[in-house]
C-alpha positions as CSV (number, residue, x, y, z in Angstrom):
1,X,25.6,-80.0,7.1
2,X,23.1,-78.5,9.5
3,X,20.8,-80.8,11.3
4,X,17.0,-80.6,11.3
5,X,15.5,-79.1,14.5
6,X,11.9,-79.6,15.5
7,X,9.5,-78.4,16.7
8,X,10.8,-74.8,16.4
9,X,9.4,-71.7,14.9
10,X,12.6,-69.8,14.0
11,X,15.5,-70.5,11.8
12,X,18.7,-68.5,12.1
13,X,19.8,-67.1,8.7
14,X,23.5,-67.8,8.5
15,X,24.5,-68.7,5.0
16,X,26.6,-71.9,4.6
17,X,29.4,-72.4,2.1
18,X,28.8,-69.2,0.1
19,X,31.2,-66.6,-1.0
20,X,31.9,-63.6,1.2
21,X,29.1,-61.1,0.9
22,X,28.9,-57.6,-0.2
23,X,30.2,-54.9,2.0
24,X,27.5,-52.4,2.4
25,X,28.3,-49.2,4.1
26,X,27.0,-45.9,4.9
27,X,28.1,-42.3,4.2
28,X,28.8,-40.0,7.1
29,X,26.4,-37.4,5.8
30,X,23.5,-37.4,3.3
31,X,23.4,-35.5,0.1
32,X,21.7,-32.2,0.6
33,X,23.4,-31.6,3.9
34,X,21.3,-33.9,6.2
35,X,23.3,-34.9,9.3
36,X,23.6,-38.5,10.5
37,X,22.6,-39.6,13.9
38,X,25.2,-40.1,16.6
39,X,27.2,-43.4,16.0
40,X,26.0,-46.3,18.2
41,X,29.3,-47.3,19.6
42,X,32.2,-45.4,21.0
43,X,35.5,-46.7,22.4
44,X,33.9,-47.1,25.8
45,X,30.6,-48.6,24.8
46,X,27.3,-48.4,22.9
47,X,25.1,-45.4,22.7
48,X,21.8,-45.0,21.0
49,X,21.1,-41.9,18.9
50,X,17.9,-39.9,19.6
51,X,16.2,-40.9,16.4
52,X,12.5,-39.8,16.2
53,X,10.8,-39.6,19.5
54,X,7.7,-41.8,20.0
55,X,5.6,-38.7,20.2
56,X,6.9,-37.0,17.1
57,X,4.4,-36.3,14.4
58,X,4.4,-38.8,11.5
59,X,4.6,-35.8,9.2
60,X,8.0,-34.8,10.6
61,X,9.2,-38.4,10.2
62,X,7.9,-38.6,6.6
63,X,9.7,-35.3,5.7
64,X,13.1,-36.8,6.6
65,X,12.4,-40.2,4.9
66,X,14.9,-41.2,2.2
67,X,14.3,-43.2,-0.9
68,X,15.5,-46.8,-1.2
69,X,18.3,-45.7,-3.5
70,X,19.4,-43.0,-1.1
71,X,19.5,-45.5,1.8
72,X,21.5,-47.9,-0.3
73,X,24.0,-45.2,-1.4
74,X,24.3,-43.9,2.1
75,X,24.6,-47.2,4.0
76,X,26.4,-49.5,1.5
77,X,29.8,-48.8,2.9
78,X,28.7,-49.7,6.4
79,X,27.9,-53.4,5.8
80,X,30.4,-56.1,5.4
81,X,30.4,-59.8,4.3
82,X,31.7,-62.3,6.9
83,X,33.0,-65.8,6.3
84,X,33.7,-68.0,9.3
85,X,35.4,-71.5,9.2
86,X,34.3,-73.9,11.9
87,X,34.9,-77.6,12.6
88,X,31.6,-78.2,10.9
89,X,32.3,-76.3,7.7
90,X,32.0,-72.7,6.5
91,X,29.3,-70.2,7.5
92,X,28.7,-66.8,5.9
93,X,26.8,-63.8,7.2
94,X,26.7,-60.0,7.3
95,X,28.2,-57.4,9.6
96,X,27.6,-53.8,10.6
97,X,30.5,-51.4,10.8
98,X,30.3,-49.5,14.2
99,X,33.3,-47.3,14.2
100,X,36.3,-46.1,12.2
101,X,38.6,-48.6,13.8
102,X,37.2,-51.7,12.2
103,X,34.7,-52.7,15.0
104,X,32.0,-54.9,13.4
105,X,28.7,-56.2,14.9
106,X,27.2,-59.5,13.8
107,X,25.1,-62.4,15.0
108,X,27.0,-64.7,17.4
109,X,25.7,-67.7,15.4
110,X,27.7,-66.4,12.4
111,X,31.1,-66.6,14.2
112,X,30.5,-69.0,17.2
113,X,33.2,-71.7,17.4
114,X,35.1,-70.3,14.4
115,X,38.7,-71.2,13.9
116,X,39.2,-68.4,11.4
117,X,37.1,-65.4,10.4
118,X,37.5,-63.1,7.4
119,X,35.5,-60.0,6.4
120,X,35.5,-57.5,3.7
121,X,33.6,-55.6,0.9
122,X,31.6,-57.4,-1.7
123,X,31.4,-57.2,-5.5
124,X,33.1,-53.8,-5.6
125,X,36.3,-55.2,-4.0
126,X,38.0,-58.5,-3.7
127,X,39.9,-57.4,-0.6
128,X,39.2,-59.4,2.7
129,X,40.8,-59.1,6.1
130,X,41.4,-61.5,8.9
131,X,39.1,-60.7,11.8
132,X,39.7,-61.0,15.5
133,X,36.8,-62.0,17.7
134,X,36.4,-59.2,20.3
135,X,33.7,-61.0,22.3
136,X,30.3,-62.6,22.4
137,X,27.0,-62.2,24.1
138,X,25.5,-65.5,23.1
139,X,22.4,-65.0,25.2
140,X,21.4,-62.2,22.8
141,X,23.0,-63.9,19.7
142,X,25.4,-61.0,19.2
143,X,29.1,-60.7,18.7
144,X,31.8,-58.2,17.9
145,X,34.7,-58.7,15.6
146,X,37.5,-56.4,14.5
147,X,39.4,-56.0,11.2
148,X,42.0,-53.6,9.9
149,X,39.9,-51.1,8.0
150,X,42.7,-49.4,6.2
151,X,42.0,-48.9,2.5
152,X,38.5,-50.4,2.7
153,X,36.6,-47.1,2.8
154,X,34.3,-48.4,5.5
155,X,31.9,-45.9,7.1
156,X,30.1,-46.5,10.4
157,X,26.4,-46.9,10.6
158,X,24.3,-45.3,13.4
159,X,22.0,-47.1,15.8
160,X,19.0,-45.2,16.9
161,X,16.4,-46.1,19.6
162,X,14.0,-48.9,18.6
163,X,11.5,-47.4,21.0
164,X,10.3,-45.1,18.2
165,X,9.6,-47.9,15.7
166,X,5.9,-48.5,14.9
167,X,4.0,-51.2,13.1
168,X,3.7,-50.2,9.4
169,X,7.0,-48.3,9.3
170,X,9.0,-48.9,6.1
171,X,12.3,-50.8,6.8
172,X,15.2,-52.0,4.6
173,X,17.7,-54.8,4.9
174,X,21.2,-54.9,3.3
175,X,23.1,-58.2,3.3
176,X,24.6,-61.2,1.6
177,X,21.7,-63.6,0.9
178,X,23.0,-66.8,-0.8
179,X,26.3,-65.1,-1.5
180,X,24.6,-62.4,-3.6
181,X,26.7,-59.4,-2.7
182,X,25.2,-56.0,-1.7
183,X,21.6,-57.0,-1.8
184,X,18.9,-54.5,-0.7
185,X,15.4,-55.6,0.3
186,X,12.5,-53.6,1.5
187,X,9.4,-54.2,3.7
188,X,7.5,-53.0,6.7
189,X,7.5,-53.6,10.4
190,X,5.0,-56.3,10.8
191,X,4.9,-56.5,14.6
192,X,6.8,-55.5,17.7
193,X,7.9,-57.1,20.9
194,X,8.2,-60.6,19.5
195,X,10.1,-63.2,21.5
196,X,12.7,-65.4,19.7
197,X,15.3,-67.9,21.0
198,X,19.0,-67.5,20.8
199,X,20.9,-70.6,19.6
200,X,21.8,-71.4,23.2
201,X,18.1,-71.4,24.1
202,X,18.1,-68.0,25.9
203,X,15.0,-65.8,25.3
204,X,15.5,-62.6,23.2
205,X,12.6,-60.3,23.9
206,X,11.5,-57.1,22.1
207,X,12.4,-58.4,18.6
208,X,11.1,-56.6,15.5
209,X,9.1,-58.7,13.0
210,X,9.4,-57.7,9.4
211,X,8.3,-58.9,5.9
212,X,11.5,-57.5,4.3
213,X,13.0,-60.5,2.5
214,X,15.7,-62.2,4.7
215,X,17.5,-65.3,3.5
216,X,20.6,-67.3,4.5
217,X,23.5,-64.9,4.5
218,X,21.5,-62.0,5.9
219,X,22.3,-62.9,9.5
220,X,24.0,-60.0,11.3
221,X,23.0,-57.4,8.8
222,X,21.2,-54.1,9.6
223,X,17.4,-53.5,9.6
224,X,17.3,-49.8,8.6
225,X,14.5,-47.2,9.1
226,X,13.5,-44.6,6.6
227,X,16.3,-42.3,7.7
228,X,18.9,-45.0,7.0
229,X,19.7,-45.7,10.6
230,X,19.9,-49.1,12.3
231,X,16.9,-50.1,14.4
232,X,17.7,-53.9,14.5
233,X,20.0,-56.7,13.6
234,X,18.5,-59.3,11.2
235,X,18.8,-62.7,12.8
236,X,16.1,-65.2,12.1
237,X,13.3,-66.3,9.7
238,X,10.3,-68.5,10.3
239,X,10.2,-71.7,8.3
240,X,7.3,-74.2,8.1
241,X,8.6,-76.7,5.5
242,X,10.3,-79.9,6.3
243,X,13.6,-80.0,4.4
244,X,16.3,-82.5,3.7
245,X,19.3,-82.3,5.9
246,X,21.8,-79.7,4.6
247,X,19.2,-77.6,2.8
248,X,18.5,-73.9,3.7
249,X,15.2,-72.1,4.3
250,X,14.3,-69.2,2.1
251,X,12.3,-66.0,2.9
252,X,8.8,-66.6,4.1
253,X,8.0,-63.0,4.7
254,X,8.3,-63.5,8.4
255,X,11.7,-62.4,9.6
256,X,13.0,-61.1,13.0
257,X,15.5,-58.5,14.0
258,X,17.0,-58.0,17.4
259,X,16.0,-54.5,18.4
260,X,18.7,-51.8,18.6
261,X,17.9,-51.1,22.3
262,X,18.8,-54.7,23.1
263,X,21.8,-54.5,20.8
264,X,23.3,-51.5,22.6
265,X,23.0,-53.2,26.0
266,X,24.7,-56.3,24.6
267,X,27.5,-54.3,23.0
268,X,28.2,-52.6,26.3
269,X,28.4,-56.0,28.0
270,X,30.8,-57.3,25.4
271,X,33.1,-54.3,25.6
272,X,33.1,-54.5,29.4
273,X,34.2,-58.2,29.2
274,X,30.9,-59.4,30.7
275,X,29.5,-61.1,27.6
276,X,28.7,-64.8,27.6
277,X,30.4,-66.9,24.9
278,X,28.8,-69.7,23.0
279,X,30.6,-72.1,25.3
280,X,28.9,-70.6,28.3
281,X,31.9,-68.7,29.6
282,X,31.9,-65.1,30.5
283,X,34.4,-62.6,29.2
284,X,36.3,-61.8,26.0
285,X,37.0,-64.9,23.9
286,X,39.9,-65.0,21.4
287,X,39.5,-66.8,18.0
288,X,39.8,-70.6,18.5
289,X,38.8,-70.4,22.1
290,X,35.1,-70.3,21.6
291,X,33.2,-73.5,22.3
292,X,31.3,-75.6,19.9
293,X,27.9,-74.5,21.1
294,X,27.1,-72.6,17.9
295,X,24.1,-73.1,15.7
296,X,24.3,-76.9,15.7
297,X,23.6,-76.9,19.5
298,X,20.6,-74.6,19.4
299,X,17.6,-75.6,21.4
300,X,14.0,-75.4,20.2
301,X,12.2,-72.1,20.2
302,X,9.0,-71.3,22.1
303,X,6.0,-73.6,22.0
304,X,4.7,-75.8,19.2
305,X,5.3,-74.5,15.7
306,X,6.6,-75.3,12.2
307,X,9.8,-77.3,11.8
308,X,12.8,-75.2,11.2
309,X,16.5,-75.6,10.5
310,X,19.5,-73.5,11.2
311,X,20.9,-72.9,7.7
């Protein structure tokens, strides 16, 4: 059971004790010949695609916008379900496929302190693979894992610069809320440059606030723009209700994603062996070596605010 934390505005959205979520992935090209943005991560580090420049006309952006159905069909093969077993029980979350070699991005609070991790597709497949923890950047609540992708038909998603994101933009989330595989939700960007707290208490700046429904199990999944590219990693929700120990907060319409620009920097640090693990150590951490400073040891967020729990 997760303990009650107060006062704190934000609740991480890891699902606990639910079945592995749907793998949601993304096609390499769109129907009609549209080309995808440059993948976010290469063998040597993360790179951000150009996306739409901040000065581009909104008419141009609108002309390339996809429907919700097109985004789901394009990106569903680039999102995986993750289940991590820890000393405190079992957590579930979502992951983003970054390359063709099984490299997957997720929240650190999904896998921190795990003794075993598995990932795989959702309802369309019962196949799961044991995952290796590549490394963590606990100060940004991000981690990389790797699985054998053979036979899973996974397709990498692209990260684009979050600098072009504007309040009011339509955004989409794909993930594993409450173990409901391959769930797509839609909303808008509600605000920019929010500050949230990582489970280790470190400040994460530049977060994107959205009203797209996020629930336990969505942690680590993509926040997608209208072109189907990743502009953030869904990580937290606000919760103002006092709940019994062991319960989970639901969507309040106030969710937060770590911006893709922050994500790219963290991925580069992890791949360089400079990431900070949940136990406070620097470098690549192998499964079973991570410390116990996962969601249970999170410190309160900024200022006074509603009570919240880490589900």
